[in-house]
Legacy VTK file of the C-alpha trace (Angstrom):
# vtk DataFile Version 3.0
C-alpha trace
ASCII
DATASET POLYDATA
POINTS 55 float
-3.867 -11.090 0.051
-1.675 -11.772 -2.973
0.501 -8.785 -4.253
-1.318 -8.364 -7.564
-4.764 -7.752 -5.676
-2.975 -5.602 -3.335
-1.415 -3.433 -5.776
-4.802 -2.864 -7.417
-6.488 -2.064 -4.231
-3.771 0.077 -2.866
-4.032 2.289 -6.266
-7.973 2.401 -6.000
-7.808 3.585 -2.547
-5.173 6.155 -3.042
-7.373 7.549 -5.916
-10.443 7.629 -3.693
-8.836 9.154 -0.937
-6.153 11.112 -2.518
-3.565 10.250 -0.267
-0.421 8.197 -0.377
-1.183 4.353 0.415
1.372 1.806 0.962
1.543 -1.863 0.037
3.471 -3.997 2.878
4.543 -7.379 3.292
2.922 -9.300 6.390
4.315 -12.584 6.155
6.072 -14.344 3.090
3.924 -13.972 0.293
1.177 -12.030 2.071
0.555 -8.385 1.666
-1.302 -5.619 2.928
-2.617 -2.201 2.058
-2.680 1.138 4.598
-2.869 4.613 4.202
1.005 5.941 4.810
0.236 8.074 7.602
-1.301 4.975 9.386
1.250 2.387 8.792
3.353 2.224 11.764
4.997 -1.071 11.084
8.788 -1.844 10.018
9.682 0.801 7.178
11.495 -2.151 5.490
8.592 -3.943 5.166
7.028 -1.642 2.524
6.837 -3.145 -0.837
5.617 0.232 -2.670
3.812 3.648 -2.403
0.997 4.863 -4.277
1.029 8.686 -4.470
-2.201 9.817 -6.417
-0.461 13.253 -6.986
2.139 11.755 -9.078
0.214 10.233 -12.108
LINES 1 56
55 0 1 2 3 4 5 6 7 8 9 10 11 12 13 14 15 16 17 18 19 20 21 22 23 24 25 26 27 28 29 30 31 32 33 34 35 36 37 38 39 40 41 42 43 44 45 46 47 48 49 50 51 52 53 54
């Protein structure tokens, strides 16, 4: 999915689940979203973390 859509989905998911969510690069210009505790990929692929408790 495009970055802007991934960011919107990540923030919405973080607020709904009240957990940290990460946006990560999949391949070139594609991005994915997952709970931080479930993400087991390369840490250098993480673009941004969304923490609902910091806002």
